[in-house]
mmCIF file of the N, C-alpha and C atoms, coordinates in Angstrom:
data_MODEL
# 
_entry.id   MODEL 
# 
loop_
_atom_site.group_PDB 
_atom_site.id 
_atom_site.type_symbol 
_atom_site.label_atom_id 
_atom_site.label_alt_id 
_atom_site.label_comp_id 
_atom_site.label_asym_id 
_atom_site.label_entity_id 
_atom_site.label_seq_id 
_atom_site.pdbx_PDB_ins_code 
_atom_site.Cartn_x 
_atom_site.Cartn_y 
_atom_site.Cartn_z 
_atom_site.occupancy 
_atom_site.B_iso_or_equiv 
_atom_site.pdbx_formal_charge 
_atom_site.auth_seq_id 
_atom_site.auth_comp_id 
_atom_site.auth_asym_id 
_atom_site.auth_atom_id 
_atom_site.pdbx_PDB_model_num 
ATOM 1   N N  . UNK A 1 1  ? 0.844   -1.172 0.000   1.00 0.00 ? 1  UNK A N  1 
ATOM 2   C CA . UNK A 1 1  ? 0.000   0.000  0.000   1.00 0.00 ? 1  UNK A CA 1 
ATOM 3   C C  . UNK A 1 1  ? 0.889   1.235  0.000   1.00 0.00 ? 1  UNK A C  1 
ATOM 4   N N  . UNK A 1 2  ? 0.522   2.219  -0.783  1.00 0.00 ? 2  UNK A N  1 
ATOM 5   C CA . UNK A 1 2  ? 1.297   3.444  -0.896  1.00 0.00 ? 2  UNK A CA 1 
ATOM 6   C C  . UNK A 1 2  ? 0.983   4.396  0.255   1.00 0.00 ? 2  UNK A C  1 
ATOM 7   N N  . UNK A 1 3  ? 2.023   4.895  0.902   1.00 0.00 ? 3  UNK A N  1 
ATOM 8   C CA . UNK A 1 3  ? 1.845   5.846  1.996   1.00 0.00 ? 3  UNK A CA 1 
ATOM 9   C C  . UNK A 1 3  ? 2.911   6.922  1.891   1.00 0.00 ? 3  UNK A C  1 
ATOM 10  N N  . UNK A 1 4  ? 2.541   8.188  2.125   1.00 0.00 ? 4  UNK A N  1 
ATOM 11  C CA . UNK A 1 4  ? 3.565   9.230  2.163   1.00 0.00 ? 4  UNK A CA 1 
ATOM 12  C C  . UNK A 1 4  ? 4.396   9.092  3.434   1.00 0.00 ? 4  UNK A C  1 
ATOM 13  N N  . UNK A 1 5  ? 5.388   9.925  3.570   1.00 0.00 ? 5  UNK A N  1 
ATOM 14  C CA . UNK A 1 5  ? 6.299   9.848  4.707   1.00 0.00 ? 5  UNK A CA 1 
ATOM 15  C C  . UNK A 1 5  ? 5.599   9.957  6.059   1.00 0.00 ? 5  UNK A C  1 
ATOM 16  N N  . UNK A 1 6  ? 4.481   10.691 6.133   1.00 0.00 ? 6  UNK A N  1 
ATOM 17  C CA . UNK A 1 6  ? 3.804   10.861 7.419   1.00 0.00 ? 6  UNK A CA 1 
ATOM 18  C C  . UNK A 1 6  ? 2.934   9.659  7.791   1.00 0.00 ? 6  UNK A C  1 
ATOM 19  N N  . UNK A 1 7  ? 2.870   8.641  6.936   1.00 0.00 ? 7  UNK A N  1 
ATOM 20  C CA . UNK A 1 7  ? 2.124   7.426  7.233   1.00 0.00 ? 7  UNK A CA 1 
ATOM 21  C C  . UNK A 1 7  ? 0.642   7.495  6.935   1.00 0.00 ? 7  UNK A C  1 
ATOM 22  N N  . UNK A 1 8  ? 0.145   8.598  6.377   1.00 0.00 ? 8  UNK A N  1 
ATOM 23  C CA . UNK A 1 8  ? -1.278  8.724  6.055   1.00 0.00 ? 8  UNK A CA 1 
ATOM 24  C C  . UNK A 1 8  ? -1.632  7.819  4.874   1.00 0.00 ? 8  UNK A C  1 
ATOM 25  N N  . UNK A 1 9  ? -2.798  7.236  4.937   1.00 0.00 ? 9  UNK A N  1 
ATOM 26  C CA . UNK A 1 9  ? -3.248  6.317  3.899   1.00 0.00 ? 9  UNK A CA 1 
ATOM 27  C C  . UNK A 1 9  ? -3.501  7.060  2.589   1.00 0.00 ? 9  UNK A C  1 
ATOM 28  N N  . UNK A 1 10 ? -3.086  6.463  1.455   1.00 0.00 ? 10 UNK A N  1 
ATOM 29  C CA . UNK A 1 10 ? -3.253  7.082  0.146   1.00 0.00 ? 10 UNK A CA 1 
ATOM 30  C C  . UNK A 1 10 ? -3.989  6.200  -0.851  1.00 0.00 ? 10 UNK A C  1 
ATOM 31  N N  . UNK A 1 11 ? -4.254  4.952  -0.509  1.00 0.00 ? 11 UNK A N  1 
ATOM 32  C CA . UNK A 1 11 ? -4.946  4.007  -1.391  1.00 0.00 ? 11 UNK A CA 1 
ATOM 33  C C  . UNK A 1 11 ? -5.882  3.143  -0.574  1.00 0.00 ? 11 UNK A C  1 
ATOM 34  N N  . UNK A 1 12 ? -6.980  2.695  -1.204  1.00 0.00 ? 12 UNK A N  1 
ATOM 35  C CA . UNK A 1 12 ? -7.990  1.879  -0.531  1.00 0.00 ? 12 UNK A CA 1 
ATOM 36  C C  . UNK A 1 12 ? -8.371  0.693  -1.397  1.00 0.00 ? 12 UNK A C  1 
ATOM 37  N N  . UNK A 1 13 ? -7.470  -0.261 -1.642  1.00 0.00 ? 13 UNK A N  1 
ATOM 38  C CA . UNK A 1 13 ? -7.797  -1.401 -2.498  1.00 0.00 ? 13 UNK A CA 1 
ATOM 39  C C  . UNK A 1 13 ? -8.913  -2.271 -1.921  1.00 0.00 ? 13 UNK A C  1 
ATOM 40  N N  . UNK A 1 14 ? -9.122  -2.223 -0.631  1.00 0.00 ? 14 UNK A N  1 
ATOM 41  C CA . UNK A 1 14 ? -10.169 -3.020 0.006   1.00 0.00 ? 14 UNK A CA 1 
ATOM 42  C C  . UNK A 1 14 ? -11.570 -2.534 -0.355  1.00 0.00 ? 14 UNK A C  1 
ATOM 43  N N  . UNK A 1 15 ? -11.680 -1.387 -0.997  1.00 0.00 ? 15 UNK A N  1 
ATOM 44  C CA . UNK A 1 15 ? -12.991 -0.848 -1.351  1.00 0.00 ? 15 UNK A CA 1 
ATOM 45  C C  . UNK A 1 15 ? -13.483 -1.280 -2.732  1.00 0.00 ? 15 UNK A C  1 
ATOM 46  N N  . UNK A 1 16 ? -12.632 -1.940 -3.492  1.00 0.00 ? 16 UNK A N  1 
ATOM 47  C CA . UNK A 1 16 ? -13.063 -2.435 -4.811  1.00 0.00 ? 16 UNK A CA 1 
ATOM 48  C C  . UNK A 1 16 ? -14.221 -3.401 -4.610  1.00 0.00 ? 16 UNK A C  1 
ATOM 49  N N  . UNK A 1 17 ? -15.327 -3.167 -5.315  1.00 0.00 ? 17 UNK A N  1 
ATOM 50  C CA . UNK A 1 17 ? -16.512 -4.014 -5.196  1.00 0.00 ? 17 UNK A CA 1 
ATOM 51  C C  . UNK A 1 17 ? -17.509 -3.528 -4.158  1.00 0.00 ? 17 UNK A C  1 
ATOM 52  N N  . UNK A 1 18 ? -17.152 -2.520 -3.367  1.00 0.00 ? 18 UNK A N  1 
ATOM 53  C CA . UNK A 1 18 ? -18.059 -1.966 -2.350  1.00 0.00 ? 18 UNK A CA 1 
ATOM 54  C C  . UNK A 1 18 ? -18.972 -0.930 -2.984  1.00 0.00 ? 18 UNK A C  1 
ATOM 55  N N  . UNK A 1 19 ? -19.994 -0.513 -2.256  1.00 0.00 ? 19 UNK A N  1 
ATOM 56  C CA . UNK A 1 19 ? -20.888 0.520  -2.772  1.00 0.00 ? 19 UNK A CA 1 
ATOM 57  C C  . UNK A 1 19 ? -20.174 1.869  -2.738  1.00 0.00 ? 19 UNK A C  1 
ATOM 58  N N  . UNK A 1 20 ? -20.714 2.807  -3.516  1.00 0.00 ? 20 UNK A N  1 
ATOM 59  C CA . UNK A 1 20 ? -20.149 4.154  -3.532  1.00 0.00 ? 20 UNK A CA 1 
ATOM 60  C C  . UNK A 1 20 ? -20.219 4.759  -2.139  1.00 0.00 ? 20 UNK A C  1 
ATOM 61  N N  . UNK A 1 21 ? -21.343 4.577  -1.475  1.00 0.00 ? 21 UNK A N  1 
ATOM 62  C CA . UNK A 1 21 ? -21.521 5.127  -0.133  1.00 0.00 ? 21 UNK A CA 1 
ATOM 63  C C  . UNK A 1 21 ? -20.487 4.554  0.836   1.00 0.00 ? 21 UNK A C  1 
ATOM 64  N N  . UNK A 1 22 ? -20.281 3.233  0.788   1.00 0.00 ? 22 UNK A N  1 
ATOM 65  C CA . UNK A 1 22 ? -19.291 2.608  1.673   1.00 0.00 ? 22 UNK A CA 1 
ATOM 66  C C  . UNK A 1 22 ? -17.894 3.159  1.397   1.00 0.00 ? 22 UNK A C  1 
ATOM 67  N N  . UNK A 1 23 ? -17.565 3.302  0.120   1.00 0.00 ? 23 UNK A N  1 
ATOM 68  C CA . UNK A 1 23 ? -16.240 3.803  -0.247  1.00 0.00 ? 23 UNK A CA 1 
ATOM 69  C C  . UNK A 1 23 ? -16.040 5.230  0.247   1.00 0.00 ? 23 UNK A C  1 
ATOM 70  N N  . UNK A 1 24 ? -17.026 6.070  -0.001  1.00 0.00 ? 24 UNK A N  1 
ATOM 71  C CA . UNK A 1 24 ? -16.924 7.460  0.423   1.00 0.00 ? 24 UNK A CA 1 
ATOM 72  C C  . UNK A 1 24 ? -16.805 7.576  1.942   1.00 0.00 ? 24 UNK A C  1 
ATOM 73  N N  . UNK A 1 25 ? -17.621 6.826  2.662   1.00 0.00 ? 25 UNK A N  1 
ATOM 74  C CA . UNK A 1 25 ? -17.577 6.870  4.128   1.00 0.00 ? 25 UNK A CA 1 
ATOM 75  C C  . UNK A 1 25 ? -16.236 6.393  4.682   1.00 0.00 ? 25 UNK A C  1 
ATOM 76  N N  . UNK A 1 26 ? -15.705 5.312  4.110   1.00 0.00 ? 26 UNK A N  1 
ATOM 77  C CA . UNK A 1 26 ? -14.425 4.762  4.581   1.00 0.00 ? 26 UNK A CA 1 
ATOM 78  C C  . UNK A 1 26 ? -13.276 5.746  4.332   1.00 0.00 ? 26 UNK A C  1 
ATOM 79  N N  . UNK A 1 27 ? -13.250 6.325  3.125   1.00 0.00 ? 27 UNK A N  1 
ATOM 80  C CA . UNK A 1 27 ? -12.180 7.276  2.800   1.00 0.00 ? 27 UNK A CA 1 
ATOM 81  C C  . UNK A 1 27 ? -12.262 8.480  3.730   1.00 0.00 ? 27 UNK A C  1 
ATOM 82  N N  . UNK A 1 28 ? -13.474 9.002  3.929   1.00 0.00 ? 28 UNK A N  1 
ATOM 83  C CA . UNK A 1 28 ? -13.639 10.164 4.815   1.00 0.00 ? 28 UNK A CA 1 
ATOM 84  C C  . UNK A 1 28 ? -13.292 9.822  6.266   1.00 0.00 ? 28 UNK A C  1 
ATOM 85  N N  . UNK A 1 29 ? -13.570 8.582  6.683   1.00 0.00 ? 29 UNK A N  1 
ATOM 86  C CA . UNK A 1 29 ? -13.220 8.168  8.046   1.00 0.00 ? 29 UNK A CA 1 
ATOM 87  C C  . UNK A 1 29 ? -11.697 8.084  8.207   1.00 0.00 ? 29 UNK A C  1 
ATOM 88  N N  . UNK A 1 30 ? -11.023 7.539  7.192   1.00 0.00 ? 30 UNK A N  1 
ATOM 89  C CA . UNK A 1 30 ? -9.566  7.395  7.247   1.00 0.00 ? 30 UNK A CA 1 
ATOM 90  C C  . UNK A 1 30 ? -8.844  8.726  7.058   1.00 0.00 ? 30 UNK A C  1 
ATOM 91  N N  . UNK A 1 31 ? -9.385  9.549  6.154   1.00 0.00 ? 31 UNK A N  1 
ATOM 92  C CA . UNK A 1 31 ? -8.726  10.811 5.793   1.00 0.00 ? 31 UNK A CA 1 
ATOM 93  C C  . UNK A 1 31 ? -9.746  11.935 5.655   1.00 0.00 ? 31 UNK A C  1 
ATOM 94  N N  . UNK A 1 32 ? -10.232 12.485 6.766   1.00 0.00 ? 32 UNK A N  1 
ATOM 95  C CA . UNK A 1 32 ? -11.226 13.558 6.696   1.00 0.00 ? 32 UNK A CA 1 
ATOM 96  C C  . UNK A 1 32 ? -10.712 14.828 6.027   1.00 0.00 ? 32 UNK A C  1 
ATOM 97  N N  . UNK A 1 33 ? -9.410  14.903 5.819   1.00 0.00 ? 33 UNK A N  1 
ATOM 98  C CA . UNK A 1 33 ? -8.816  16.067 5.161   1.00 0.00 ? 33 UNK A CA 1 
ATOM 99  C C  . UNK A 1 33 ? -8.987  16.056 3.647   1.00 0.00 ? 33 UNK A C  1 
ATOM 100 N N  . UNK A 1 34 ? -9.452  14.930 3.075   1.00 0.00 ? 34 UNK A N  1 
ATOM 101 C CA . UNK A 1 34 ? -9.555  14.807 1.624   1.00 0.00 ? 34 UNK A CA 1 
ATOM 102 C C  . UNK A 1 34 ? -10.948 15.121 1.103   1.00 0.00 ? 34 UNK A C  1 
ATOM 103 N N  . UNK A 1 35 ? -11.002 15.592 -0.150  1.00 0.00 ? 35 UNK A N  1 
ATOM 104 C CA . UNK A 1 35 ? -12.258 15.763 -0.870  1.00 0.00 ? 35 UNK A CA 1 
ATOM 105 C C  . UNK A 1 35 ? -12.466 14.489 -1.688  1.00 0.00 ? 35 UNK A C  1 
ATOM 106 N N  . UNK A 1 36 ? -13.608 13.833 -1.524  1.00 0.00 ? 36 UNK A N  1 
ATOM 107 C CA . UNK A 1 36 ? -13.917 12.614 -2.271  1.00 0.00 ? 36 UNK A CA 1 
ATOM 108 C C  . UNK A 1 36 ? -14.790 13.004 -3.457  1.00 0.00 ? 36 UNK A C  1 
ATOM 109 N N  . UNK A 1 37 ? -14.377 12.625 -4.655  1.00 0.00 ? 37 UNK A N  1 
ATOM 110 C CA . UNK A 1 37 ? -15.125 12.925 -5.869  1.00 0.00 ? 37 UNK A CA 1 
ATOM 111 C C  . UNK A 1 37 ? -15.539 11.613 -6.533  1.00 0.00 ? 37 UNK A C  1 
ATOM 112 N N  . UNK A 1 38 ? -16.837 11.451 -6.748  1.00 0.00 ? 38 UNK A N  1 
ATOM 113 C CA . UNK A 1 38 ? -17.368 10.267 -7.427  1.00 0.00 ? 38 UNK A CA 1 
ATOM 114 C C  . UNK A 1 38 ? -17.390 10.591 -8.916  1.00 0.00 ? 38 UNK A C  1 
ATOM 115 N N  . UNK A 1 39 ? -16.733 9.743  -9.732  1.00 0.00 ? 39 UNK A N  1 
ATOM 116 C CA . UNK A 1 39 ? -16.577 10.023 -11.150 1.00 0.00 ? 39 UNK A CA 1 
ATOM 117 C C  . UNK A 1 39 ? -16.951 8.783  -11.969 1.00 0.00 ? 39 UNK A C  1 
ATOM 118 N N  . UNK A 1 40 ? -17.918 8.909  -12.895 1.00 0.00 ? 40 UNK A N  1 
ATOM 119 C CA . UNK A 1 40 ? -18.230 7.781  -13.772 1.00 0.00 ? 40 UNK A CA 1 
ATOM 120 C C  . UNK A 1 40 ? -17.030 7.452  -14.671 1.00 0.00 ? 40 UNK A C  1 
ATOM 121 N N  . UNK A 1 41 ? -16.740 6.166  -14.845 1.00 0.00 ? 41 UNK A N  1 
ATOM 122 C CA . UNK A 1 41 ? -15.661 5.745  -15.732 1.00 0.00 ? 41 UNK A CA 1 
ATOM 123 C C  . UNK A 1 41 ? -15.934 6.320  -17.115 1.00 0.00 ? 41 UNK A C  1 
ATOM 124 N N  . UNK A 1 42 ? -14.910 6.849  -17.744 1.00 0.00 ? 42 UNK A N  1 
ATOM 125 C CA . UNK A 1 42 ? -15.049 7.438  -19.067 1.00 0.00 ? 42 UNK A CA 1 
ATOM 126 C C  . UNK A 1 42 ? -15.251 8.942  -19.042 1.00 0.00 ? 42 UNK A C  1 
ATOM 127 N N  . UNK A 1 43 ? -15.456 9.500  -17.860 1.00 0.00 ? 43 UNK A N  1 
ATOM 128 C CA . UNK A 1 43 ? -15.633 10.949 -17.745 1.00 0.00 ? 43 UNK A CA 1 
ATOM 129 C C  . UNK A 1 43 ? -14.330 11.668 -18.062 1.00 0.00 ? 43 UNK A C  1 
ATOM 130 N N  . UNK A 1 44 ? -14.477 12.863 -18.591 1.00 0.00 ? 44 UNK A N  1 
ATOM 131 C CA . UNK A 1 44 ? -13.310 13.702 -18.832 1.00 0.00 ? 44 UNK A CA 1 
ATOM 132 C C  . UNK A 1 44 ? -12.998 14.444 -17.532 1.00 0.00 ? 44 UNK A C  1 
ATOM 133 N N  . UNK A 1 45 ? -11.764 14.328 -17.098 1.00 0.00 ? 45 UNK A N  1 
ATOM 134 C CA . UNK A 1 45 ? -11.323 14.993 -15.870 1.00 0.00 ? 45 UNK A CA 1 
ATOM 135 C C  . UNK A 1 45 ? -10.013 15.716 -16.139 1.00 0.00 ? 45 UNK A C  1 
ATOM 136 N N  . UNK A 1 46 ? -9.698  16.647 -15.277 1.00 0.00 ? 46 UNK A N  1 
ATOM 137 C CA . UNK A 1 46 ? -8.421  17.344 -15.399 1.00 0.00 ? 46 UNK A CA 1 
ATOM 138 C C  . UNK A 1 46 ? -7.294  16.379 -15.036 1.00 0.00 ? 46 UNK A C  1 
ATOM 139 N N  . UNK A 1 47 ? -6.121  16.656 -15.521 1.00 0.00 ? 47 UNK A N  1 
ATOM 140 C CA . UNK A 1 47 ? -4.965  15.803 -15.222 1.00 0.00 ? 47 UNK A CA 1 
ATOM 141 C C  . UNK A 1 47 ? -4.048  16.429 -14.174 1.00 0.00 ? 47 UNK A C  1 
ATOM 142 N N  . UNK A 1 48 ? -4.559  17.461 -13.517 1.00 0.00 ? 48 UNK A N  1 
ATOM 143 C CA . UNK A 1 48 ? -3.761  18.089 -12.476 1.00 0.00 ? 48 UNK A CA 1 
ATOM 144 C C  . UNK A 1 48 ? -3.662  17.172 -11.262 1.00 0.00 ? 48 UNK A C  1 
ATOM 145 N N  . UNK A 1 49 ? -2.599  17.331 -10.520 1.00 0.00 ? 49 UNK A N  1 
ATOM 146 C CA . UNK A 1 49 ? -2.437  16.549 -9.299  1.00 0.00 ? 49 UNK A CA 1 
ATOM 147 C C  . UNK A 1 49 ? -2.947  17.388 -8.135  1.00 0.00 ? 49 UNK A C  1 
ATOM 148 N N  . UNK A 1 50 ? -3.904  16.834 -7.397  1.00 0.00 ? 50 UNK A N  1 
ATOM 149 C CA . UNK A 1 50 ? -4.463  17.508 -6.228  1.00 0.00 ? 50 UNK A CA 1 
ATOM 150 C C  . UNK A 1 50 ? -4.314  16.556 -5.056  1.00 0.00 ? 50 UNK A C  1 
ATOM 151 N N  . UNK A 1 51 ? -3.392  16.844 -4.172  1.00 0.00 ? 51 UNK A N  1 
ATOM 152 C CA . UNK A 1 51 ? -3.106  15.955 -3.049  1.00 0.00 ? 51 UNK A CA 1 
ATOM 153 C C  . UNK A 1 51 ? -4.184  15.991 -1.973  1.00 0.00 ? 51 UNK A C  1 
ATOM 154 N N  . UNK A 1 52 ? -5.233  16.781 -2.201  1.00 0.00 ? 52 UNK A N  1 
ATOM 155 C CA . UNK A 1 52 ? -6.367  16.843 -1.278  1.00 0.00 ? 52 UNK A CA 1 
ATOM 156 C C  . UNK A 1 52 ? -7.618  16.206 -1.877  1.00 0.00 ? 52 UNK A C  1 
ATOM 157 N N  . UNK A 1 53 ? -7.469  15.478 -2.990  1.00 0.00 ? 53 UNK A N  1 
ATOM 158 C CA . UNK A 1 53 ? -8.617  14.901 -3.695  1.00 0.00 ? 53 UNK A CA 1 
ATOM 159 C C  . UNK A 1 53 ? -8.406  13.404 -3.922  1.00 0.00 ? 53 UNK A C  1 
ATOM 160 N N  . UNK A 1 54 ? -9.507  12.661 -3.758  1.00 0.00 ? 54 UNK A N  1 
ATOM 161 C CA . UNK A 1 54 ? -9.526  11.235 -4.115  1.00 0.00 ? 54 UNK A CA 1 
ATOM 162 C C  . UNK A 1 54 ? -10.663 11.057 -5.103  1.00 0.00 ? 54 UNK A C  1 
ATOM 163 N N  . UNK A 1 55 ? -10.378 10.471 -6.246  1.00 0.00 ? 55 UNK A N  1 
ATOM 164 C CA . UNK A 1 55 ? -11.426 10.155 -7.212  1.00 0.00 ? 55 UNK A CA 1 
ATOM 165 C C  . UNK A 1 55 ? -11.825 8.693  -7.047  1.00 0.00 ? 55 UNK A C  1 
ATOM 166 N N  . UNK A 1 56 ? -13.127 8.483  -6.913  1.00 0.00 ? 56 UNK A N  1 
ATOM 167 C CA . UNK A 1 56 ? -13.677 7.128  -6.850  1.00 0.00 ? 56 UNK A CA 1 
ATOM 168 C C  . UNK A 1 56 ? -14.340 6.886  -8.203  1.00 0.00 ? 56 UNK A C  1 
ATOM 169 N N  . UNK A 1 57 ? -13.737 6.030  -9.013  1.00 0.00 ? 57 UNK A N  1 
ATOM 170 C CA . UNK A 1 57 ? -14.234 5.747  -10.354 1.00 0.00 ? 57 UNK A CA 1 
ATOM 171 C C  . UNK A 1 57 ? -15.304 4.656  -10.283 1.00 0.00 ? 57 UNK A C  1 
ATOM 172 N N  . UNK A 1 58 ? -16.472 4.936  -10.844 1.00 0.00 ? 58 UNK A N  1 
ATOM 173 C CA . UNK A 1 58 ? -17.582 3.983  -10.810 1.00 0.00 ? 58 UNK A CA 1 
ATOM 174 C C  . UNK A 1 58 ? -18.017 3.645  -12.230 1.00 0.00 ? 58 UNK A C  1 
ATOM 175 N N  . UNK A 1 59 ? -18.500 2.402  -12.412 1.00 0.00 ? 59 UNK A N  1 
ATOM 176 C CA . UNK A 1 59 ? -18.837 1.986  -13.776 1.00 0.00 ? 59 UNK A CA 1 
ATOM 177 C C  . UNK A 1 59 ? -20.006 1.016  -13.893 1.00 0.00 ? 59 UNK A C  1 
ATOM 178 N N  . UNK A 1 60 ? -20.905 0.972  -12.928 1.00 0.00 ? 60 UNK A N  1 
ATOM 179 C CA . UNK A 1 60 ? -21.997 0.025  -13.065 1.00 0.00 ? 60 UNK A CA 1 
ATOM 180 C C  . UNK A 1 60 ? -23.341 0.677  -12.775 1.00 0.00 ? 60 UNK A C  1 
ATOM 181 N N  . UNK A 1 61 ? -24.360 0.126  -13.363 1.00 0.00 ? 61 UNK A N  1 
ATOM 182 C CA . UNK A 1 61 ? -25.715 0.598  -13.131 1.00 0.00 ? 61 UNK A CA 1 
ATOM 183 C C  . UNK A 1 61 ? -26.242 -0.135 -11.903 1.00 0.00 ? 61 UNK A C  1 
ATOM 184 N N  . UNK A 1 62 ? -26.668 0.614  -10.899 1.00 0.00 ? 62 UNK A N  1 
ATOM 185 C CA . UNK A 1 62 ? -27.083 0.009  -9.624  1.00 0.00 ? 62 UNK A CA 1 
ATOM 186 C C  . UNK A 1 62 ? -28.574 -0.297 -9.574  1.00 0.00 ? 62 UNK A C  1 
ATOM 187 N N  . UNK A 1 63 ? -29.365 0.416  -10.352 1.00 0.00 ? 63 UNK A N  1 
ATOM 188 C CA . UNK A 1 63 ? -30.818 0.204  -10.373 1.00 0.00 ? 63 UNK A CA 1 
ATOM 189 C C  . UNK A 1 63 ? -31.310 0.189  -11.812 1.00 0.00 ? 63 UNK A C  1 
ATOM 190 N N  . UNK A 1 64 ? -32.486 -0.358 -12.010 1.00 0.00 ? 64 UNK A N  1 
ATOM 191 C CA . UNK A 1 64 ? -33.069 -0.444 -13.347 1.00 0.00 ? 64 UNK A CA 1 
ATOM 192 C C  . UNK A 1 64 ? -33.409 0.962  -13.849 1.00 0.00 ? 64 UNK A C  1 
ATOM 193 N N  . UNK A 1 65 ? -32.851 1.354  -14.997 1.00 0.00 ? 65 UNK A N  1 
ATOM 194 C CA . UNK A 1 65 ? -33.225 2.646  -15.553 1.00 0.00 ? 65 UNK A CA 1 
ATOM 195 C C  . UNK A 1 65 ? -34.682 2.583  -16.019 1.00 0.00 ? 65 UNK A C  1 
ATOM 196 N N  . UNK A 1 66 ? -35.477 3.606  -15.685 1.00 0.00 ? 66 UNK A N  1 
ATOM 197 C CA . UNK A 1 66 ? -36.879 3.615  -16.094 1.00 0.00 ? 66 UNK A CA 1 
ATOM 198 C C  . UNK A 1 66 ? -37.400 5.039  -16.211 1.00 0.00 ? 66 UNK A C  1 
ATOM 199 N N  . UNK A 1 67 ? -38.422 5.187  -16.995 1.00 0.00 ? 67 UNK A N  1 
ATOM 200 C CA . UNK A 1 67 ? -39.063 6.493  -17.181 1.00 0.00 ? 67 UNK A CA 1 
ATOM 201 C C  . UNK A 1 67 ? -39.886 6.793  -15.946 1.00 0.00 ? 67 UNK A C  1 
ATOM 202 N N  . UNK A 1 68 ? -39.900 8.068  -15.576 1.00 0.00 ? 68 UNK A N  1 
ATOM 203 C CA . UNK A 1 68 ? -40.789 8.430  -14.483 1.00 0.00 ? 68 UNK A CA 1 
ATOM 204 C C  . UNK A 1 68 ? -40.198 9.162  -13.379 1.00 0.00 ? 68 UNK A C  1 
# 
């Protein structure tokens, strides 16, 4: 697992397969100093490095799409 010199967590491989809510809550619990951004896979994002941001990439439909 990747960690900076101060020992703060920088990766959450244990969250793969979890819900978006679970992932966001866990990251915020571990690192309340970070901004969590939920991003659909394939979205256009900036390539800047922001050491205060974590992107959670999501790619599945969770509920049946329907009109109404």
